[in-house]
N, C-alpha and C positions, 0 to 999 in steps of 0.2 A: 791350390798354390797361391800363397800370399804375394801380392804385387809389390814391386819396388816403387817407392814414391819418389818421383823426380820433379824438381821445380826448375824450369828454364827461365832465367831472367836476362833479357837482352834488349837493348834499344834499337837493334837492327830488325826492323819490322819485316823485311823481306825474308831474313833468316828464320824469324819466328813463324812466319806463314809456311815456309818450306818444311820446318820441323813439325808443325801441326799437321800438314798434309801427310807426312810420312807416318805419323803415329795413328792415323785413321786405320791402317792395316789391322785386321782383327787379331793377328798373331801378336802385334805390339800391344794392343789394348788389353789382351789377356795377361800380359806379363808385367806391364808398367802402368802406374797411375801417374799421369802427367798433368802438370799445370804450367801455363806459359804466361809470363808477364812482360810487358814492354814499357811500363811506367813505374818509376821508383816508388811513388806514394802508394799505388795499388799493391805493389809487391810487398811493401812493409806492412800494410794493413792486413793483408791476407796470410802472411807467414809468421807474424809476431806471436810467440808463445805456442806455435803449432809445430810439432815435431815432424820432420820429413827425413828421408834417408839421404838424398843427394841434391845439392844445388849445382846446376850448370850455369855459368855466367861469364860474360866478357866485360863486366862492370866492376870497378873497384868499390868494395863495400866495407863498412865498418865491422869491427869484431862483434858488435851487438847484432847486426843484421845477419851475421853468419852463425850465430849461436843455435838456432833451431835445427841445424842440419848436422847429421852424422859425418858427412863428407862434403866438402866444397871443392869442385873441380873447375878450373879456369878453362874457358874456350880460347885457345891460343891461335893467333893468326900466323904463327911461325911453325913450320913443320919440324920441330926438334923436341917434341914433348913426349916421345914414346917412353923414355925411361924416367920421366918426371911423374911422381905419384900424384901430383896436384894439378895436372893440366892435360888436355888432349887437343889435338889439331882440329880446329873448328871446321875446316872445309873438306874433310874426308867424307866418304860415303857414310850416311847416317847409321846404316847397319853396322859398319865397322866402328863408328864412334861409340855407339851404345855398348858394343862388345868390350871396348877398352874401358869405358866408364864403369861397367859392372866389374871387370877384372880389378880395377883400381879400388873400387868400393869394397869388394870382398877381401882383397889383400889388406886393406886398411883396417877393416873391422874384425877380420879373422873369423867371420861367420857368414852364414846366409840368413835371409829373412825368415824368421820363424813361421811355421805353418800354423795359422791360428785355428784351423779346424781340428788339429791334433791327429789327423789321419794321413797315412802314407798312401798316396794315390798311385804310385808307380807299380806297374806289373812287370816283373822280371821273367822273361820267357827265354829259356835256353833250348838250343837245338844240339842234340848229341846222337851219336851212333857208335855201335861197337866195331864198325869196320869202315874203312875209307871208301869214298866213291858213292855214298848213299844219297847224295844230293842235299846235304845239310845247308850249305851256303846258299844255294839257289832257293830252297824252301824258306830259310830265315829271311832272305831279302824280299821274296815275294810276299811273305807275311808282313814285313815291315812296310813295304810299299802300299799294300792294301790298307793298313792302319793309317798311314799318312794321308792317303786319298780320302779317308773318312774324317779328316781333320784332327787326327791324334798327333801328339808330339812324340816323335820316335827317335831313340838313339840306338844305333847299331854298333855293337862291340864285338869285334872279331878277336878271339883268343887262340886261334889256331897257331900251331908252331910254324907253319909255312902257309900263309894266307894268300888268297887270290882276289882280294877286294878290288884291285885295280881293273879287273876284267868286267866288273859291274858298274863301278863309278869311274868313268873314263876321263873325266875332266882333270886337268892337272891342278893339284892343290898343294899348298904349303905343307911341309912335313909336320906331323904331330909327334915326332919321335921324342921331343923334349918332355912329353908327359911321363915317359918312363923314368927320366931323370928325377922329376919331382916325386914320383911314386916311391922311388927308392931312397932319395936323399933329402927331400924337403916336403913331407906330406902336409905340413901346415899350409903351404901355398898351393897345394894341388887344386883345390876347388876354384880359386881365383884364376888359375892358369887354364882350366878347362874351357873357360869362355873364349880365350884367345887362341887356343891350340886345336879346337875342334874344327871340322869342316862340315859343309852342308852340300848335298847333291842338289843342283838347281832343278833337275827334272822331277824329283820325288820329294824334296824337302827333308829327306832323312839326314840326320846328323851322325857323324862318325869321326874316328881318329884316322887320319891319313898316315898310316905307319908303313915304312919300308919293310919288306919281308926280312925278318932277322931271327932265324930259328934259335941262335945262341942266346939272344936276349930273352926270348920267350921261355926257353928252358930253365932259366934261373929265376923266373918269377915265383915268388913264394905264395902260399895260401893266404898269409896275412896281407900281402900286397894286392892280391886280387880282391879280397874282401874290402880293402881300403879304397880301391879304385871304384868298385860298384857303389860303396857307401858315398864316395865323393859325387858320383853322378846323381845319386838319389838326393844328396844334400843341395844340389842346385835347384831342386824343386821345379825343374823345367819340363820334365818328361812324363807322359802318360805310360809309355812302354819303353823298357830297356831290353833290346833283343840281343842275346849273347850267342855267338856262333863258336862252337867248340870243335876241336878235332877229336879223333877216335882213340886218343891215348889215355892212359891212366894217370896223367900228370896231376900234380897238386893244384894247378890253376883250374883244371876241369872240375876237380872235386869241390873246390871252393865255390865256383860258379853254380854248380848244381845245388850246393848246400843253401844258397840264398835265393834260389829260383822260386818264383810263384808257381810256375808250371813248366813242364819239360816235354818237348816233342822228341821222341826217340825214333830215329829213322831206321828202318830195315829195308833191305833189298830182297828181291824174290830169288834168293839162292841160299843153299843150306849153310854156307860159311858165315854169312851175315847173321843168321838165326843162332848158330852155335856159339859164335863169339859173344853175342849179346847175352845168351843164356849163361855162359861162364862168368861174365862180368857181374851179372845180377845174383846168381846163385852163390858165388864165392865171395860176394861183397868186395870185389877188387877196388871199387871206387871209395870204399871206406867212408861212406857218408850216410847219415840218417835221413835219406830221401824218402818222403812219404810216397809210397807206391801209387796212391790215388792221384798224385800230381803228374805221373808219367802217362803220356799219350803215345801209343805205338802207331806209327804210320808206315805202311808198306808201300814202297816206291818201286817203279819200274817193273810192274807185274806184267806177265805175258798172258797168253790165252789159257794156259794151265799152270797150276801150282806145282812146285817140285815135290817129288815123292817124299812123304814123311812130314810135310809142313804142319799137318794137324796134330802131330805129336808134341809140338812145342806149345807151351801154355802161355801164349800171348793173346791179350785182348786187343786185337787190331781195330782201331777206331776209324781209320781212313786208308783206303786202297787207291793208289794212283797208277794208272796204266802207263806203260812205256810209250813214249811219243816218238815215232819214227821221224816226224818232221823236224824234231829238235837236232837230229844228226847233222843238219845243214845250217844250223843257226849258231851264232856266237852266244856266249853266256849273257852278254848284255842284252841281246835281242830276246832271249828266253825270259829274262828278268823283266824287261820293259813291256813285253807283250802279254804277260800272264794276266788272265782274267778269271782264273778258277782256283789256283792253288792257295793264294793268300786268303781269299774269301772263305774257302772251305775249311781252312785251319781255324779261322776266326769263328766260324759257325760251330765247329767242333768244341772249341773252348766255351762258347756261349751256352751250348747244350749242356756241357759238363757242369757249368756254374749253376744253371737252373736246377739240375738234378741234385746238386749239392746244397741247394738252398741259399746260395751266395747272392 
């Protein structure tokens, strides 16, 4: 991921030190290239004829001094700059300030910073099942949590018709519902709005959209809109993994997500109905997508002491079997998610083994 080059020029040395301390965070240093100046002469000497993306400043500068920067954003001491594309409130939390700065920059430039490596680093992992109640959401989030704990940057995208995300991320967050408006009506501004509309879980650092359950809205999402949303998340160049949680329907949004997925975890439960429904979906190609079968990883969840009669007649290459856990009957979904020490890691190891065999 290419870094956003930001220059901070302020004569407020206390603020400069505060900003510098904040940027020491490894996550910030991975995303931003920051230079800080508190003297006009040094600032001019080191920025003249050197292109940078963003200048943050609370100092009046000449047009000549502003020329090297694609975007100049003023640090305002008055908190009325939210709708002003050229300023941000100086004394807000720096995490929020940088979010607003990036949103204004992307909106101004209409693009993200090009990836100089020419490689798309994001892995798009979808979780699907032919029947409800297979544990897709819990498995998707356990996988996302494990990745995040390994220092990976993860976005969790729930595309279920009726989702239960709030059971796992229980902190109250600002609604991200506006993202659906931009997806449908103003795709050009979608990338810039992702920065300000996404949420982050403070316990796991997983980022996600805090969307209210709205089955009607999800039902009218088109294939093109889902492809556009996933593309926009990729274009931010901020994530190592995009985890997509799908419901068990045959809706266009599921077909689109599976189409762009790097790998797919297909969950089965230890009952004949689950196996039969998945068999019909695959054999009859109800998903109508050219999904490489090698990318599908069948995971059998909630297995008991014995398999149901006839299980071996189904031609599934089951790569992971997860026993039914009686202790979970007394736990909330959040407790299951936060206490997991095995599911996320085992899914990661499964993918890792698959990639080694495939010579990736």
